N, C-alpha and C positions, 0 to 999 in steps of 0.2 A: 340416563344421566345427561344433563344439559351440557352442550358443547360450550366451552369457555375459551375465548381468545384474549390473550393479554400481551402487552409489550412494555409494561412499566418496570423495566430493568435496564441495566447498563447496555447501551447501544440499541435498545429496543425501538422499533418503529413499525406501527400499523394502526389503522383506524378501522374499527368494526362497524359494518353497515348492517349485516343480518347473518345470524348463524342458526336460524331455526331449522333449516333443512341441511343435513350433512352433505348432500349432493349439490347444494347451491349456496355455499358459504361466500358471502360478499364482503369484500375488504377494500380499503384504499390505503395507498402509501402516503404517509404524512410528509408534507413539504419540509425541507431543511429549515432550520431556525432563521427567521428574518430573511427568507429567500424563496424563490420559486423553484429551485432545484428539487427534484425528487427522483429516487431510484433505489436507494438502500432500503431494505426491509429486514426485519428480524422479530419474530414473535413466537409465542407458545400456544399450542392448542391442546386442550384437555377434554376428556370425556368422550372421545370418539374411537376408542379401542375396537378393533375388528369391524369398523363401519367404513364402507366405501365413501370417501370424501372427495369432493371437488371444490377447490378454493379458487375464487375468482378475484384477482386484483384489478378492480374496475378501471382505475385511472392509469394503468401502466402506459397507455399511449401518450400520456402527458409527461412521461419521464424525460430527464435531461438528454438521454441517448436511447430513444426507442429502438434504434437498430441493434442495441445491446440485447434485446429479447429474442432476436432471430437465432434459432438453434441453441438457445440457452436452456439449461436445466437448473431448477432451484435446488438448494441443498437442504437436507433434513438431518436431524440428529435426535437420538434419545438421551444421550449423556453429555451433549455439548463438547465432546472430544472427537468423536468420529462423525464426520459430516459426509453424507453420501448424496448422489444425485437422485432426484425423483422426477417422474414423467411430467413435463411442462410444455404447454403450447401457448402460442401468442397469435390471437385472431381478432381482428377488428378493434385493436387497442386494448384488449383484455388479456392479461396473463393468467393462465389457468393451470393449477397444480392438481394432479390426480394421485391420490394416495390413500391406502388403507393402513392405519397405524396398528402396530402389534402391541402397543402399550397405551396406557391412559394419557401419557404426557409426551408430546413430541414438539420439537422446535423446527422452525423453518427460517432460512436466511438467504440473502442474496449471495453471500459467500461465507465461508467459515469465519465467524467473528474472532477478533482478538480483543478481549475485554480490558478495561482499565485495571482490573485485578491481575490479569496476566501481564500487563505492562509493568505493574509494580513488582511482580515476581521477577520479571526479566531484569529490571534495574537492580533490585536487591540482591539477586544471585550474582550479577556481574560485579557489583562493588566489592564482593568478598574475595575477588581475585587480587593478588598483590600487584598484578599488571594493570589494574583498572582503577580509575578515580572517577567518582560521581560528583558532579557540580550542578547546582541549580543556577541557571543563568538568567532567569527572569520568571515572570508569571504570565499566565494566559489572561484573557479578558475576564474570566470568571475566578481568577485568583489561584489557579492550580500551578504547581511548579513545572517549569520547562526543564526536563531532565536531559543532562548532557553527560556523555561518557567519554573519557579519554583513555585509550588503551595504548600502552607503551611506556616510555620513560621521558625524561626531561632533556634529551639530546636534541638541541635545536638544529643540528646538521642533518637530521633524518628528514625524509620526505613527509609531507603533511597531507594525509588522505582523509577526506571528509565523506561521510555517508549520512544522508538525511532521508526520512521516510514519512509517509502518511500525511503530507500536506492536505490531501483530500481524505477525510476520515473514513469514508465508506470503503476505501481501497485497503481492506484489512490484510490482504496478501502481502502488502509491503512490510508490515511489522512481523509477519511470519518469516519473511526474508531476513529481517534484521536479527531475529532470534537465531537463525542458522549462522549468520555472519559472526555475531558476537560470541556464541558458544564455541565456534571453531577458533576464533582468535584467542580465546582464553584457555584453550585446551593445551596444557603444557606438554602433552605427549604427541602433539601434532608438529612434525618437522617443518611442514610447509608454512604453518602459521608462525612458528618461531623464526624461520628464515626471513619471512616478510617483516616481522617486527624488529629484526636486526637492522632493517633498512628504512623503516617507516613507522610513524605514529598515526594512530587512528583517532578521529574526532567524530563522534556519533550522536545523532538525535533520533532515537528510535521512533518517537511519535511527535511530529510537529504540531498536531492538532488534537490535543487531548480532549478539549471541551467538545468539539464536534463529534469525536468518537463516542463519548458518553451520551451525547444528545441523540445519537442515531442519525446523524447527517451523512449525506453522500459526499458533499463537496465543500462546505463552508465552515467557518468557526462560529462561535456563539453570537458574534455580531453580524453574521450573514456575509462575511468577507471570504472570497476565494483567495487563500493565501498564495497560491502560485501565480497570482497576478499582482503581487504587492512588492516585488523585490526591488523595483526602481525607487520607490518612496514609501517604505514601510513606516507605520506610525505606532507609537505606544498605545494610543487610544483604540485603534481598530485592528491592528495586526501586530501585537507585541510579539507573537510567536516568531514572525519573520524578523522583526526589528532586533530582538535580542540575539537571535542566532546569527544574523549578519554581523552584528557588532563583535560577537565572539570569533567569527571567521576573520574579521579584520585584525583582531588581536593576535590570533595564532598564525595567520597566513595559510596558504592553500596551494598544493601542487596538483590536486585531483579532487573532484567531487562527483558523487553519484547520488541522484535524486530518485527515490524508488516510488513507483506508482503502479496502478492497475488501469487497464483499458477495458471499457464495457463492450466494445464492438468486435475487436480483432481477436481471433482465437490463436494467438501466438505470443511468445515473448520477443521483445525487440527493443532496440535502443533508438532514442530520438536524440540527435546530436546538435551541434552548434555551428553547422556550416554557414548559417546566415548572419553570424555576428560580425561586426565591422573588422575585428582584428584577426579573423580566421585566416590562418596561413598554412604553409606546407607542413610545418612541424605539427600543428594541431590536426591536420588531415591525416598525416602518417600515424600519429598516436591514436586517432579515432579508429582507423582501419586495423591497427595492430590489436587494440583493445577488443574490438568486436570479433576479429578472426581468432584471437587467442581463446576468448570465452566460448566460441562455438566449438573449437577443438576439444575443450575441456568438458563442456556440458552440452550435449546435443539438444537440450531444451531451448537453447538460444539459436536464433536464426536471423538472417538479414535480407530475406526476400520480401517479406511483408512488413509494413510499418507506415509511419507518417511520411508525406512528401517532404523532401528537404527544402529548407528555406533558400531562396535565391540570395546571392551575396549581398550583405548589408541590409537584408529585409527581416532579420529575426526580431521578434518581440522581446525587448529587453526588460519587460516587466516580469517575464517568466523566469523562475529560479535558475535553472541550469544555464540558460542563455545569458542572464544578467551576470552570473558568477564567472562564466567563461570569459566574458568581456572584461570584468573588473580585475580578475586575478590572472588573466591570460594563461589559463591552464586547461587541461583536459576536463571537461565538464559535460556529463551525460545524464540523460533521463532514461531510466529503465521502466518499461511498461510490461506488466504481466496480465494474463487474461482472467476474466471472470468466468469464461466458458471452459473450453478445452484448450490444450495445446494440440491443434489439429495434426501437427506433424507426428506426435507421439501420444495419441489419445488414450484416455482411461475411461472405459464405459461405466465404471462404478462411481468413481470419485470426481471425474473431470480434472481440471487444474485444481490443485488442492493445497492445503496448508503444508502438507509434507513435501510436496514438490517445490513449494516456495522456500521452505527451509533448506532443501538441498541446493537450490539455486543460490541462496545466500552463502552457503558453505563454499560453493564452487568459485565465487568471485575472489576468494582468498588466493587460490592457485593462479587465477587470471591476473591478479594484480602483481603477484610475484614475478610473472612473466614480462611485465612492462614497467615495473617500478623504477628501474635504472634509467629508463628513457624519459621519465617525467621531468 
């Protein structure tokens, strides 16, 4: 049976060069739409059951973050539900996957995908809760709805907590995180969630970049725009996803915002803060420290030893979402980064950092926020 490689499905990304020899399957990662970014891949291989296969991603060295391939293991799945690590090496700019499929059809991906169908299921399940309201706050550049969820009530005296995710569409762990957060907030038998909702309302955008997600992009929307560099001057033409969300933030107000991402290179979960914004003060410093320390105590998957260098005072890039919002709303504004690789502090040899661990991290932020909400 001839080996077939395909990616013409939601979030698919690969270009076939040659698949005549199962031990030398040659592939390339397709660039993001209207952009030179590339790194996300997701494709299906058929017809190689019980054959030793070696797949070579020839242009991996041209990736946006080639350091992301060091000690990285690709994910594979037969059912697109359970994603496990497969032996992967990176040598001389080529990412190679060694695998002998047990079945005729197998999928490979950079990380466990979170499809648009799964996004719709998440939204539709959430809206059925009496504590959740769904609103369409605008459309993407390709005309898809920007889904916004409010969890809570109409009490204006409660704290206003925002969580947005997946500005970079290839960072699918971010929407797995949102799944965990949303399901826990809507669990009427969860005393922690109920106690938090007595004090706060949540404003959530589970996927900021739906078009890019469907197109199989790593980093940009359908216009080739990196949304996380648009917050200073978003436009309806090029970055409506940011424009409409920011308008909604101004309408509701904000006491806290978490922007959920994934990092290609660092094998840890970590927070990137707002130390460099002009208005950073002692209160924001204390809130930052309490937030991180509380979360680490609740979920050991969080740590603060490894992460990005902190900006010097006044040197933050205010085009970036969390920094821009921290400055405008003078509130605790943080970026969460999760790994594509492992959490090296608590590794999992079978799954690596996974969708399930991302869900659990999303659940754990509920307890974390209950611990700091009165200080916001």
